[in-house]
Residue frames as a rotation matrix with the C-alpha (Angstrom) as fourth column:
UNK 1
0.575 0.818 0.000 0.00
0.818 -0.575 0.000 0.00
0.000 0.000 -1.000 0.00
UNK 2
-0.395 -0.876 0.275 2.42
0.883 -0.445 -0.147 2.63
0.252 0.185 0.950 -1.26
UNK 3
-0.121 0.408 0.905 -0.07
0.162 -0.891 0.423 5.49
0.979 0.197 0.042 -0.93
UNK 4
0.805 0.463 -0.371 -0.43
0.398 0.042 0.917 4.82
0.439 -0.886 -0.150 2.79
UNK 5
0.183 -0.837 0.516 3.20
-0.302 -0.547 -0.780 5.59
0.935 -0.013 -0.353 3.58
UNK 6
0.407 -0.002 0.914 3.20
-0.911 0.078 0.406 3.42
-0.072 -0.997 0.030 6.72
UNK 7
-0.220 -0.515 -0.829 5.51
-0.402 0.822 -0.404 0.47
0.889 0.244 -0.387 7.42
UNK 8
0.718 0.634 0.287 3.90
-0.531 0.233 0.815 -1.80
0.450 -0.737 0.504 10.02
UNK 9
-0.438 -0.778 0.451 5.89
-0.893 0.315 -0.322 -3.35
0.108 -0.544 -0.832 12.82
UNK 10
-0.582 0.376 0.721 3.13
-0.095 0.849 -0.520 -5.92
-0.808 -0.371 -0.458 13.39
UNK 11
-0.862 0.214 -0.459 1.94
-0.487 -0.098 0.868 -6.96
0.140 0.972 0.189 9.94
UNK 12
-0.754 0.625 -0.203 -0.73
0.647 0.760 -0.062 -9.10
0.116 -0.178 -0.977 11.56
UNK 13
-0.318 0.633 -0.706 -2.61
0.324 -0.627 -0.709 -5.94
-0.891 -0.454 -0.006 12.46
UNK 14
-0.553 0.059 -0.831 -2.53
-0.690 -0.591 0.418 -4.79
-0.466 0.805 0.368 8.84
UNK 15
-0.926 0.190 -0.326 -3.68
-0.074 0.755 0.651 -8.17
0.370 0.627 -0.685 7.54
UNK 16
-0.576 0.747 -0.332 -6.54
0.763 0.345 -0.547 -8.27
-0.294 -0.568 -0.769 10.05
UNK 17
-0.356 0.425 -0.832 -7.62
-0.106 -0.903 -0.416 -4.74
-0.929 -0.060 0.366 9.09
UNK 18
-0.568 0.048 -0.821 -7.84
-0.811 -0.204 0.549 -5.84
-0.141 0.978 0.155 5.47
UNK 19
-0.965 0.149 -0.218 -9.73
0.102 0.971 0.216 -9.08
0.244 0.186 -0.952 6.19
UNK 20
-0.339 0.927 0.159 -13.51
-0.870 -0.374 0.322 -9.01
0.358 -0.029 0.933 5.79
UNK 21
-0.272 0.278 0.921 -15.64
-0.682 0.620 -0.388 -11.49
-0.679 -0.734 0.021 7.72
UNK 22
0.768 0.581 -0.270 -16.83
-0.588 0.474 -0.655 -13.05
-0.252 0.662 0.706 4.45
UNK 23
0.145 -0.814 -0.563 -13.24
-0.685 0.328 -0.651 -14.23
0.714 0.480 -0.510 3.83
UNK 24
-0.687 -0.394 0.610 -12.99
-0.726 0.401 -0.559 -15.79
-0.024 -0.827 -0.562 7.28
UNK 25
0.209 0.865 0.457 -16.33
-0.711 0.455 -0.536 -17.55
-0.671 -0.213 0.710 6.80
UNK 26
0.883 0.130 -0.450 -14.97
-0.447 0.524 -0.726 -19.24
0.141 0.842 0.521 3.67
UNK 27
0.052 -0.929 -0.365 -11.53
-0.212 0.347 -0.914 -20.04
0.976 0.125 -0.179 5.11
UNK 28
0.895 0.439 0.080 -12.19
-0.181 0.193 0.964 -21.82
0.408 -0.878 0.252 8.37
UNK 29
0.524 -0.769 -0.366 -8.53
0.824 0.566 -0.009 -22.78
0.215 -0.297 0.931 8.68
UNK 30
-0.022 -0.544 0.839 -7.49
0.272 -0.810 -0.519 -19.13
0.962 0.217 0.166 8.75
UNK 31
-0.059 -0.098 -0.993 -6.26
0.997 0.038 -0.063 -17.81
0.044 -0.994 0.096 12.08
UNK 32
-0.907 -0.272 0.321 -6.62
0.301 -0.953 0.044 -14.20
0.294 0.137 0.946 10.95
UNK 33
-0.334 0.831 -0.444 -9.42
0.665 -0.126 -0.736 -12.38
-0.668 -0.541 -0.511 12.82
UNK 34
0.106 0.436 0.894 -11.79
0.908 -0.408 0.092 -10.29
0.405 0.802 -0.439 10.68
UNK 35
-0.697 -0.565 0.441 -11.57
0.439 -0.823 -0.361 -6.53
0.567 -0.058 0.821 10.92
UNK 36
0.287 0.941 0.178 -14.72
0.417 -0.290 0.861 -5.97
0.862 -0.173 -0.476 12.99
UNK 37
0.553 -0.122 -0.824 -12.96
0.816 -0.122 0.565 -5.41
-0.169 -0.985 0.032 16.34
UNK 38
-0.590 -0.804 -0.077 -10.49
0.745 -0.578 0.335 -3.06
-0.313 0.140 0.939 14.70
UNK 39
-0.408 0.546 0.731 -13.39
0.461 -0.568 0.682 -1.25
0.788 0.615 -0.019 13.06
UNK 40
0.616 0.656 -0.435 -14.94
0.674 -0.155 0.722 -0.74
0.407 -0.739 -0.538 16.50
UNK 41
0.166 -0.655 -0.737 -11.75
0.769 -0.382 0.512 0.85
-0.617 -0.652 0.440 17.81
UNK 42
-0.693 -0.513 0.507 -11.14
0.721 -0.467 0.512 2.76
-0.026 0.720 0.693 14.61
UNK 43
0.201 0.851 0.486 -14.48
0.695 -0.473 0.542 4.50
0.691 0.228 -0.686 14.89
UNK 44
0.815 0.068 -0.575 -13.34
0.531 -0.483 0.696 6.08
-0.230 -0.873 -0.430 18.17
UNK 45
-0.242 -0.960 -0.138 -9.90
0.701 -0.271 0.660 6.96
-0.671 0.063 0.739 16.80
UNK 46
-0.481 0.131 0.867 -11.52
0.788 -0.370 0.493 8.57
0.385 0.920 0.074 13.77
UNK 47
0.561 0.803 0.199 -13.99
0.605 -0.562 0.564 10.60
0.565 -0.196 -0.801 15.81
UNK 48
0.575 -0.420 -0.702 -11.33
0.585 -0.389 0.712 11.79
-0.573 -0.820 0.022 18.24
UNK 49
-0.495 -0.860 0.127 -8.89
0.694 -0.303 0.654 12.88
-0.524 0.411 0.746 15.54
UNK 50
-0.313 0.463 0.829 -11.64
0.740 -0.429 0.519 14.56
0.595 0.776 -0.208 13.53
UNK 51
0.760 0.606 -0.235 -12.99
0.602 -0.521 0.605 16.37
0.245 -0.601 -0.761 16.59
UNK 52
0.247 -0.755 -0.607 -9.49
0.600 -0.372 0.708 17.55
-0.761 -0.539 0.361 17.55
UNK 53
-0.624 -0.465 0.628 -8.83
0.777 -0.285 0.561 18.72
-0.081 0.838 0.539 13.98
UNK 54
0.043 0.746 0.664 -12.05
0.658 -0.521 0.544 20.73
0.752 0.414 -0.513 13.86
UNK 55
0.743 0.202 -0.638 -11.64
0.656 -0.404 0.637 22.14
-0.128 -0.892 -0.433 17.36
UNK 56
-0.103 -0.890 -0.445 -8.24
0.563 -0.421 0.712 23.54
-0.820 -0.177 0.544 16.46
UNK 57
-0.695 -0.183 0.695 -9.19
0.718 -0.228 0.658 24.56
0.039 0.956 0.290 12.93
UNK 58
-0.202 0.756 0.622 -12.41
0.333 -0.545 0.770 26.39
0.921 0.362 -0.142 13.82
UNK 59
-0.823 -0.123 -0.555 -12.18
0.568 -0.170 -0.805 28.33
0.005 -0.978 0.209 17.11
UNK 60
-0.867 0.497 -0.020 -15.08
-0.497 -0.865 0.064 30.46
0.015 0.066 0.998 15.86
UNK 61
-0.295 0.795 -0.529 -17.60
-0.335 0.433 0.837 27.60
0.895 0.424 0.138 15.65
UNK 62
-0.101 0.383 0.918 -19.95
-0.993 0.016 -0.116 26.48
-0.059 -0.924 0.379 18.42
UNK 63
-0.573 -0.150 0.805 -20.70
-0.373 0.923 -0.093 22.92
-0.730 -0.354 -0.585 19.50
UNK 64
0.399 0.842 0.362 -23.65
-0.001 0.396 -0.918 22.44
-0.917 0.366 0.158 17.14
UNK 65
0.758 -0.164 -0.631 -21.73
-0.647 -0.314 -0.695 23.59
-0.085 0.935 -0.344 14.09
UNK 66
-0.350 -0.935 0.052 -18.70
-0.932 0.354 0.083 21.49
-0.096 -0.020 -0.995 15.00
UNK 67
-0.318 0.316 0.894 -20.93
-0.192 0.902 -0.387 18.45
-0.929 -0.294 -0.226 15.46
UNK 68
0.756 0.654 -0.034 -22.54
-0.126 0.094 -0.988 18.94
-0.643 0.750 0.154 12.06
UNK 69
0.472 -0.660 -0.585 -19.20
-0.872 -0.251 -0.420 19.39
0.130 0.708 -0.694 10.35
UNK 70
-0.545 -0.653 0.526 -17.75
-0.728 0.680 0.089 16.33
-0.416 -0.334 -0.846 12.05
UNK 71
0.147 0.687 0.711 -20.77
-0.067 0.724 -0.686 14.29
-0.987 0.053 0.153 10.93
UNK 72
0.882 0.163 -0.442 -20.08
-0.418 -0.161 -0.894 15.32
-0.217 0.973 -0.074 7.34
UNK 73
0.101 -0.958 -0.269 -16.42
-0.973 -0.039 -0.225 14.32
0.205 0.284 -0.937 7.65
UNK 74
-0.739 -0.428 0.521 -16.99
-0.581 0.795 -0.171 10.87
-0.341 -0.430 -0.836 9.16
UNK 75
0.350 0.928 0.129 -20.08
-0.686 0.347 -0.639 9.68
-0.638 0.135 0.758 7.28
UNK 76
0.357 -0.169 0.919 -19.94
0.258 0.963 0.077 6.48
-0.898 0.210 0.387 5.26
UNK 77
0.899 0.031 0.436 -19.65
0.437 -0.113 -0.892 8.14
0.022 0.993 -0.116 1.84
UNK 78
0.731 -0.665 0.152 -16.74
-0.656 -0.747 -0.111 10.28
0.187 -0.018 -0.982 3.02
UNK 79
0.191 -0.674 0.713 -14.85
-0.587 0.504 0.634 7.35
-0.787 -0.540 -0.299 4.56
UNK 80
0.583 0.054 0.811 -15.36
0.507 0.755 -0.415 5.37
-0.635 0.653 0.413 1.36
UNK 81
0.945 -0.274 0.177 -13.80
-0.032 -0.618 -0.786 8.29
0.324 0.737 -0.593 -0.52
UNK 82
0.410 -0.829 0.381 -10.83
-0.874 -0.237 0.424 8.16
-0.261 -0.507 -0.822 1.86
UNK 83
0.276 -0.258 0.926 -10.49
-0.048 0.958 0.282 4.42
-0.960 -0.123 0.252 1.23
UNK 84
0.823 0.067 0.563 -10.51
0.538 0.223 -0.813 4.92
-0.180 0.973 0.147 -2.54
UNK 85
0.858 -0.513 0.028 -7.90
-0.486 -0.828 -0.278 7.66
0.166 0.225 -0.960 -2.27
UNK 86
-0.053 -0.905 0.421 -5.41
-0.915 0.213 0.343 5.11
-0.400 -0.367 -0.840 -0.88
UNK 87
-0.152 0.058 -0.987 -6.61
-0.759 0.633 0.154 2.22
0.633 0.772 -0.052 -3.11
UNK 88
-0.489 -0.066 0.870 -7.75
-0.803 0.424 -0.419 0.31
-0.341 -0.903 -0.260 -0.04
UNK 89
0.535 0.837 0.119 -10.29
-0.712 0.522 -0.470 -1.81
-0.456 0.166 0.875 -1.90
UNK 90
0.461 -0.408 -0.788 -7.59
-0.655 0.443 -0.613 -3.47
0.599 0.798 -0.062 -3.99
UNK 91
-0.573 -0.819 -0.018 -5.97
-0.540 0.394 -0.744 -4.97
0.617 -0.417 -0.668 -0.88
UNK 92
-0.036 0.634 0.772 -9.03
-0.981 0.126 -0.150 -6.34
-0.192 -0.763 0.618 0.90
UNK 93
-0.980 -0.145 -0.138 -9.42
-0.161 0.981 0.110 -10.06
0.119 0.130 -0.984 1.54
UNK 94
-0.231 0.973 0.025 -13.02
-0.947 -0.219 -0.237 -10.90
-0.225 -0.079 0.971 0.63
UNK 95
-0.287 0.284 0.915 -15.07
0.056 0.958 -0.280 -14.05
-0.956 -0.029 -0.291 0.32
UNK 96
-0.870 -0.096 0.484 -16.03
0.460 0.198 0.866 -15.14
-0.179 0.976 -0.128 -3.18
UNK 97
0.064 0.984 0.168 -19.64
0.997 -0.071 0.037 -14.03
0.049 0.165 -0.985 -2.78
UNK 98
0.513 0.066 -0.856 -18.63
0.377 -0.913 0.156 -10.60
-0.771 -0.403 -0.493 -1.56
UNK 99
-0.567 -0.804 -0.180 -16.05
0.096 -0.281 0.955 -10.33
-0.818 0.524 0.237 -4.33
UNK 100
-0.737 0.296 0.608 -18.53
0.675 0.277 0.684 -11.20
0.034 0.914 -0.404 -7.07
UNK 101
0.330 0.942 -0.062 -21.16
0.944 -0.327 0.053 -8.81
0.030 -0.076 -0.997 -5.71
UNK 102
0.270 -0.282 0.921 -18.82
0.386 -0.844 -0.372 -5.82
0.882 0.455 -0.119 -5.99
UNK 103
0.753 0.081 -0.654 -17.67
0.658 -0.054 0.751 -5.63
0.026 -0.995 -0.094 -2.39
UNK 104
-0.256 -0.957 -0.135 -14.45
0.951 -0.275 0.143 -3.82
-0.174 -0.092 0.980 -3.26
UNK 105
-0.769 0.028 0.639 -16.50
0.266 -0.895 0.359 -0.81
0.581 0.446 0.680 -4.33
UNK 106
0.262 0.936 -0.236 -19.28
0.654 0.008 0.757 -0.99
0.710 -0.352 -0.610 -1.71
UNK 107
0.068 -0.250 0.966 -19.26
-0.293 -0.930 -0.221 2.18
0.954 -0.268 -0.136 0.36
UNK 108
0.791 0.319 0.522 -20.15
-0.570 0.074 0.818 0.58
0.223 -0.945 0.240 3.68
UNK 109
0.859 -0.504 -0.084 -17.49
0.511 0.847 0.148 -2.08
-0.004 -0.170 0.985 3.35
UNK 110
0.093 -0.857 0.507 -14.82
0.580 -0.367 -0.727 0.42
0.809 0.362 0.463 2.33
UNK 111
0.276 0.077 0.958 -15.74
-0.522 -0.825 0.217 2.76
0.807 -0.559 -0.188 5.18
UNK 112
0.969 0.110 0.222 -15.53
-0.246 0.525 0.815 -0.07
-0.027 -0.844 0.536 7.71
UNK 113
0.608 -0.794 0.026 -12.16
0.769 0.580 -0.268 -1.18
0.198 0.183 0.963 6.34
UNK 114
0.058 -0.584 0.809 -10.80
0.140 -0.798 -0.586 2.37
0.988 0.148 0.036 6.55
UNK 115
0.590 0.199 0.782 -11.80
-0.697 -0.363 0.618 2.59
0.407 -0.910 -0.075 10.22
UNK 116
0.967 -0.248 0.054 -10.15
0.195 0.863 0.466 -0.79
-0.162 -0.440 0.883 10.86
UNK 117
0.343 -0.883 0.320 -6.98
0.718 0.027 -0.696 0.36
0.606 0.468 0.643 9.12
UNK 118
0.205 -0.222 0.953 -6.88
-0.353 -0.925 -0.140 3.52
0.913 -0.308 -0.268 11.20
UNK 119
0.848 0.145 0.509 -7.14
-0.529 0.246 0.812 1.43
-0.007 -0.958 0.285 14.37
UNK 120
0.809 -0.587 0.017 -4.37
0.586 0.805 -0.090 -0.88
0.039 0.083 0.996 13.17
UNK 121
0.119 -0.771 0.626 -2.06
0.349 -0.558 -0.753 2.10
0.929 0.308 0.203 12.60
UNK 122
0.414 0.116 0.903 -2.94
-0.674 -0.628 0.389 3.46
0.612 -0.770 -0.182 16.04
UNK 123
0.963 -0.015 0.270 -2.21
-0.186 0.691 0.699 0.16
-0.197 -0.723 0.662 17.77
UNK 124
0.641 -0.747 0.178 1.01
0.744 0.547 -0.383 -0.36
0.188 0.377 0.907 15.82
UNK 125
-0.324 -0.864 0.386 2.49
0.801 -0.467 -0.374 3.14
0.503 0.188 0.843 15.97
UNK 126
-0.592 0.086 -0.801 0.31
0.649 -0.540 -0.537 5.42
-0.479 -0.837 0.264 18.06
UNK 127
0.398 0.891 -0.220 -2.12
0.635 -0.441 -0.634 8.28
-0.662 0.112 -0.741 17.61
UNK 128
0.078 -0.422 -0.903 0.35
-0.399 -0.843 0.360 10.59
-0.913 0.333 -0.234 15.86
UNK 129
-0.896 -0.414 0.158 0.91
-0.058 0.463 0.885 8.05
-0.439 0.784 -0.439 13.10
UNK 130
-0.262 0.890 0.374 -2.85
0.904 0.362 -0.226 7.62
-0.337 0.279 -0.899 12.66
UNK 131
0.462 0.415 -0.784 -3.19
0.238 -0.910 -0.341 11.40
-0.854 -0.029 -0.519 12.47
UNK 132
-0.437 -0.713 -0.548 -0.51
-0.391 -0.398 0.830 11.65
-0.810 0.577 -0.105 9.77
UNK 133
-0.878 0.195 0.438 -2.56
0.457 0.615 0.643 9.33
-0.144 0.764 -0.629 7.58
UNK 134
-0.037 0.999 -0.014 -5.95
0.970 0.032 -0.242 10.85
-0.241 -0.023 -0.970 8.34
UNK 135
0.045 0.147 -0.988 -5.31
0.341 -0.932 -0.124 14.60
-0.939 -0.331 -0.092 8.43
UNK 136
-0.871 -0.332 -0.363 -4.38
-0.201 -0.433 0.879 15.10
-0.449 0.838 0.310 4.74
UNK 137
-0.713 0.684 0.157 -7.61
0.603 0.482 0.636 13.31
0.359 0.548 -0.756 3.81
UNK 138
0.079 0.737 -0.671 -9.59
0.911 -0.326 -0.251 15.45
-0.404 -0.592 -0.697 6.24
UNK 139
-0.429 -0.320 -0.845 -8.04
0.056 -0.943 0.328 18.61
-0.902 0.093 0.422 4.81
UNK 140
-0.999 0.040 -0.002 -9.07
-0.002 0.000 1.000 17.68
0.040 0.999 0.000 1.26
UNK 141
-0.386 0.918 -0.088 -12.59
0.835 0.388 0.391 16.76
0.393 0.077 -0.916 2.30
UNK 142
-0.051 0.315 -0.948 -12.96
0.724 -0.643 -0.252 19.83
-0.688 -0.699 -0.195 4.47
UNK 143
-0.758 -0.292 -0.583 -12.02
-0.143 -0.798 0.586 22.02
-0.636 0.527 0.563 1.51
UNK 144
-0.881 0.467 0.071 -14.54
0.242 0.317 0.917 20.24
0.406 0.825 -0.392 -0.70
UNK 145
-0.130 0.868 -0.480 -17.31
0.988 0.156 0.014 20.57
0.087 -0.472 -0.877 1.88
UNK 146
-0.224 -0.011 -0.975 -16.55
0.444 -0.891 -0.092 24.23
-0.868 -0.453 0.204 2.54
UNK 147
-0.943 -0.207 -0.261 -16.51
-0.128 -0.498 0.858 25.03
-0.308 0.842 0.443 -1.18
UNK 148
-0.711 0.694 -0.111 -19.88
0.146 0.300 0.943 23.38
0.688 0.655 -0.314 -1.76
UNK 149
-0.498 0.524 0.691 -21.56
-0.819 -0.546 -0.176 24.29
0.284 -0.654 0.701 1.53
UNK 150
0.050 0.515 -0.856 -22.25
-0.300 0.825 0.479 20.64
0.953 0.233 0.195 2.36
UNK 151
-0.795 -0.605 -0.051 -21.29
-0.201 0.342 -0.918 20.42
0.573 -0.719 -0.393 6.01
UNK 152
-0.464 0.691 0.554 -24.81
-0.787 -0.035 -0.615 20.43
-0.406 -0.722 0.561 7.44
UNK 153
-0.978 0.082 -0.191 -26.02
-0.023 0.870 0.493 16.87
0.207 0.486 -0.849 6.89
UNK 154
-0.309 0.951 -0.022 -29.66
-0.120 -0.016 0.993 15.80
0.943 0.310 0.118 6.75
UNK 155
0.091 0.327 -0.941 -29.83
0.856 0.456 0.241 14.61
0.508 -0.828 -0.239 10.37
UNK 156
-0.684 -0.407 -0.605 -28.43
0.672 -0.674 -0.306 17.91
-0.283 -0.616 0.735 11.59
UNK 157
-0.894 0.405 0.194 -30.79
-0.205 -0.753 0.625 19.91
0.399 0.519 0.756 9.36
UNK 158
-0.037 0.928 -0.372 -33.75
0.237 0.370 0.898 17.92
0.971 -0.055 -0.234 10.62
UNK 159
-0.143 -0.055 -0.988 -32.71
0.979 0.140 -0.149 18.35
0.147 -0.989 0.033 14.25
UNK 160
-0.945 -0.233 -0.230 -32.39
0.266 -0.956 -0.126 22.12
-0.191 -0.180 0.965 13.86
UNK 161
-0.687 0.719 0.104 -35.77
-0.289 -0.402 0.869 22.32
0.666 0.567 0.484 12.13
UNK 162
0.068 0.755 -0.653 -37.71
0.469 0.553 0.689 20.13
0.881 -0.352 -0.316 14.53
UNK 163
-0.358 -0.256 -0.898 -36.23
0.931 -0.176 -0.321 21.83
-0.076 -0.951 0.301 17.57
UNK 164
-0.997 -0.050 -0.066 -37.06
0.041 -0.991 0.123 25.23
-0.072 0.120 0.990 16.10
UNK 165
-0.569 0.820 -0.061 -40.59
-0.437 -0.239 0.867 24.42
0.696 0.520 0.495 14.92
UNK 166
0.383 0.789 -0.481 -41.74
-0.079 0.547 0.834 21.96
0.920 -0.282 0.272 17.58
UNK 167
0.116 -0.440 0.890 -39.32
-0.952 -0.306 -0.027 22.26
0.284 -0.844 -0.454 20.48
UNK 168
0.861 0.124 0.493 -38.61
-0.266 0.936 0.229 18.53
-0.434 -0.328 0.839 20.18
UNK 169
-0.262 -0.949 -0.176 -35.56
-0.829 0.128 0.544 16.43
-0.493 0.288 -0.821 19.32
UNK 170
0.345 0.398 -0.850 -35.94
-0.826 0.559 -0.073 13.84
0.446 0.728 0.522 16.55
UNK 171
0.002 -0.267 0.964 -35.85
-0.697 0.691 0.192 10.25
-0.717 -0.672 -0.185 17.75
UNK 172
-0.120 -0.168 -0.978 -34.57
-0.916 0.398 0.044 7.43
0.382 0.902 -0.202 15.51
UNK 173
0.167 0.243 0.956 -35.64
-0.639 0.765 -0.083 3.81
-0.751 -0.596 0.283 15.76
UNK 174
-0.737 -0.426 -0.525 -34.26
-0.673 0.527 0.518 0.82
0.056 0.735 -0.675 13.85
UNK 175
0.174 0.937 0.304 -37.30
-0.890 0.281 -0.358 -1.27
-0.421 -0.209 0.883 12.88
UNK 176
0.945 0.130 0.301 -35.67
-0.027 0.946 -0.324 -4.04
-0.326 0.298 0.897 10.84
UNK 177
-0.085 -0.970 -0.226 -32.35
-0.846 -0.049 0.531 -5.57
-0.526 0.237 -0.817 9.85
UNK 178
0.825 0.425 0.372 -32.26
-0.150 0.800 -0.582 -7.97
-0.544 0.424 0.724 6.93
UNK 179
0.720 -0.536 -0.441 -29.83
-0.515 0.013 -0.857 -9.64
0.465 0.844 -0.267 4.55
UNK 180
0.617 -0.577 -0.535 -26.70
0.603 0.784 -0.150 -11.75
0.506 -0.230 0.831 5.06
UNK 181
0.565 -0.425 -0.707 -24.01
0.644 -0.308 0.700 -10.67
-0.515 -0.851 0.100 7.50
UNK 182
-0.467 -0.882 0.061 -21.81
0.707 -0.331 0.625 -9.24
-0.531 0.335 0.779 4.77
UNK 183
-0.866 0.228 0.445 -24.60
0.193 -0.669 0.717 -7.15
0.461 0.707 0.536 3.21
UNK 184
-0.498 0.679 -0.540 -27.03
0.775 0.069 -0.629 -6.00
-0.389 -0.731 -0.560 5.88
UNK 185
-0.517 0.441 0.734 -29.94
0.277 -0.724 0.631 -3.71
0.810 0.530 0.252 5.10
UNK 186
-0.760 0.200 -0.618 -31.26
0.588 -0.190 -0.786 -1.47
-0.275 -0.961 0.027 7.87
UNK 187
-0.131 0.770 0.624 -34.63
0.517 -0.484 0.706 0.27
0.846 0.415 -0.335 8.03
UNK 188
-0.762 -0.224 -0.607 -34.89
0.638 -0.420 -0.646 3.26
-0.110 -0.880 0.463 10.35
UNK 189
0.292 0.865 0.409 -37.84
0.759 -0.470 0.450 5.46
0.581 0.179 -0.794 11.29
UNK 190
-0.860 -0.511 0.003 -37.61
0.415 -0.702 -0.579 8.98
0.298 -0.496 0.815 12.71
UNK 191
0.187 0.954 -0.232 -40.17
0.889 -0.064 0.453 10.53
0.417 -0.291 -0.861 15.05
UNK 192
-0.747 -0.193 0.636 -40.94
-0.143 -0.888 -0.437 13.90
0.649 -0.418 0.636 16.57
UNK 193
-0.364 0.625 0.691 -42.77
-0.883 0.005 -0.469 12.99
-0.297 -0.781 0.550 19.73
UNK 194
-0.168 0.396 0.903 -45.29
-0.008 0.915 -0.403 10.31
-0.986 -0.075 -0.150 18.68
UNK 195
0.773 0.499 -0.391 -45.50
-0.339 -0.196 -0.920 11.49
-0.536 0.844 0.018 15.05
UNK 196
0.136 -0.695 0.706 -43.57
0.665 0.592 0.455 9.52
-0.734 0.408 0.543 12.45
UNK 197
0.362 -0.082 -0.929 -41.79
-0.405 -0.911 -0.077 11.94
-0.840 0.404 -0.363 10.13
UNK 198
0.394 -0.286 -0.874 -39.97
-0.901 0.068 -0.428 9.60
0.182 0.956 -0.231 7.79
UNK 199
0.722 -0.187 0.666 -38.43
-0.064 0.941 0.334 6.24
-0.689 -0.283 0.667 7.06
UNK 200
0.418 -0.648 -0.637 -35.12
-0.908 -0.272 -0.319 5.32
0.033 0.711 -0.702 5.40
UNK 201
0.948 -0.155 0.279 -33.21
0.149 0.988 0.043 2.27
-0.282 0.001 0.959 4.22
UNK 202
0.516 -0.832 -0.205 -29.44
-0.803 -0.386 -0.454 1.81
0.298 0.398 -0.867 3.96
UNK 203
0.515 -0.409 -0.753 -26.58
0.144 0.908 -0.394 -0.65
0.845 0.094 0.526 4.31
UNK 204
-0.707 -0.568 -0.421 -25.61
0.516 -0.008 -0.857 0.87
0.484 -0.823 0.299 7.67
UNK 205
0.085 0.748 -0.658 -27.61
0.977 -0.191 -0.091 2.37
-0.193 -0.635 -0.748 10.51
UNK 206
-0.416 -0.327 -0.849 -26.01
0.267 -0.936 0.230 5.72
-0.869 -0.131 0.476 9.79
UNK 207
-1.000 0.022 -0.016 -26.98
-0.020 -0.243 0.970 5.63
0.018 0.970 0.244 6.11
UNK 208
-0.382 0.920 -0.087 -30.53
0.778 0.371 0.508 4.53
0.499 0.127 -0.857 6.94
UNK 209
0.036 0.359 -0.933 -30.89
0.838 -0.519 -0.167 7.30
-0.544 -0.775 -0.320 9.52
UNK 210
-0.736 -0.339 -0.586 -29.70
-0.014 -0.858 0.514 9.89
-0.677 0.386 0.626 7.02
UNK 211
-0.878 0.465 0.115 -32.22
0.217 0.171 0.961 8.57
0.427 0.869 -0.251 4.48
UNK 212
-0.074 0.872 -0.485 -34.97
0.985 0.140 0.103 8.78
0.158 -0.470 -0.869 7.10
UNK 213
-0.230 -0.082 -0.970 -33.97
0.488 -0.872 -0.041 12.37
-0.842 -0.482 0.241 7.88
UNK 214
-0.978 -0.126 -0.166 -34.13
-0.084 -0.489 0.868 13.27
-0.190 0.863 0.468 4.18
UNK 215
-0.535 0.845 -0.003 -37.59
0.590 0.376 0.715 11.74
0.604 0.381 -0.700 3.94
UNK 216
0.008 0.523 -0.852 -38.66
0.958 -0.248 -0.144 13.66
-0.286 -0.815 -0.503 7.05
UNK 217
-0.632 -0.301 -0.715 -37.45
0.152 -0.952 0.266 16.97
-0.760 0.060 0.647 5.61
UNK 218
-0.941 0.337 0.043 -39.46
0.021 -0.067 0.998 16.33
0.339 0.939 0.056 2.45
UNK 219
-0.232 0.890 -0.393 -42.51
0.873 0.369 0.319 15.46
0.428 -0.269 -0.863 4.54
UNK 220
-0.128 0.144 -0.981 -42.19
0.737 -0.648 -0.191 18.65
-0.664 -0.747 -0.024 6.59
UNK 221
-0.917 -0.204 -0.343 -41.83
-0.077 -0.754 0.653 20.72
-0.392 0.625 0.675 3.42
UNK 222
-0.711 0.703 0.013 -45.00
0.277 0.264 0.924 19.14
0.646 0.661 -0.383 2.00
UNK 223
-0.084 0.677 -0.731 -46.82
0.995 0.093 -0.027 19.65
0.050 -0.730 -0.682 5.29
UNK 224
-0.464 -0.161 -0.871 -45.85
0.373 -0.927 -0.028 23.32
-0.803 -0.338 0.491 5.37
UNK 225
-0.993 0.093 -0.071 -46.97
-0.103 -0.398 0.912 23.79
0.057 0.913 0.404 1.75
UNK 226
-0.396 0.904 -0.164 -50.39
0.655 0.403 0.639 22.29
0.644 0.145 -0.752 2.51
UNK 227
-0.044 0.356 -0.934 -50.79
0.924 -0.341 -0.173 24.49
-0.380 -0.870 -0.314 5.56
UNK 228
-0.730 -0.282 -0.623 -49.88
0.089 -0.943 0.322 27.60
-0.678 0.179 0.713 3.57
UNK 229
-0.890 0.451 0.063 -52.36
0.075 0.007 0.997 26.67
0.449 0.893 -0.040 0.83
UNK 230
-0.144 0.891 -0.430 -55.09
0.834 0.343 0.432 26.20
0.532 -0.297 -0.793 3.41
UNK 231
-0.535 -0.137 -0.834 -54.34
0.703 -0.620 -0.349 29.49
-0.469 -0.773 0.428 5.16
């Protein structure tokens, strides 16, 4: 992985970070653990480094704005972009089914692998080494988001709107999880009080929640239009 610029002391950590559970399921003799535990740790490493980056970069922003900007920088689509920037998909160990179904390009899988890789770097060489890999990617994405005004994601927009209009905080509920382990599909509903505002589907809870928030924003726009027509 020449683009990564990291030489691992413990190559087992790197191999594990690149190993999807579908590969382990098909290779029972393998002693390599899948990257799920590393992904769990990597999520925290990612959020800490991103929060620290934004805190130092934007002393003028308040908590709500920092939270929205961080959400834009760590969402699945963004992490998949980071993974593609370092050609991560080419190095993944996948099961045959996952390989044939296009797993190397699937956003959720790439995002998970990037988090696992970040954790592996942290465990092998510390937080500074993880930061050296992540920060250039954050800088590029931050510039793209700032240029296009994209930092307020749908969940943040919905929260601001519902709190402003109804003095409530949106509540998300996962109502179903389907599909095989390597390709889960989540369905999430979002409520304001007891009123259902929207429903979304995605290959991660985060993606499904964002889809539900988008649906809720559309519903609220339609509701407002009907009320204005009836006024």
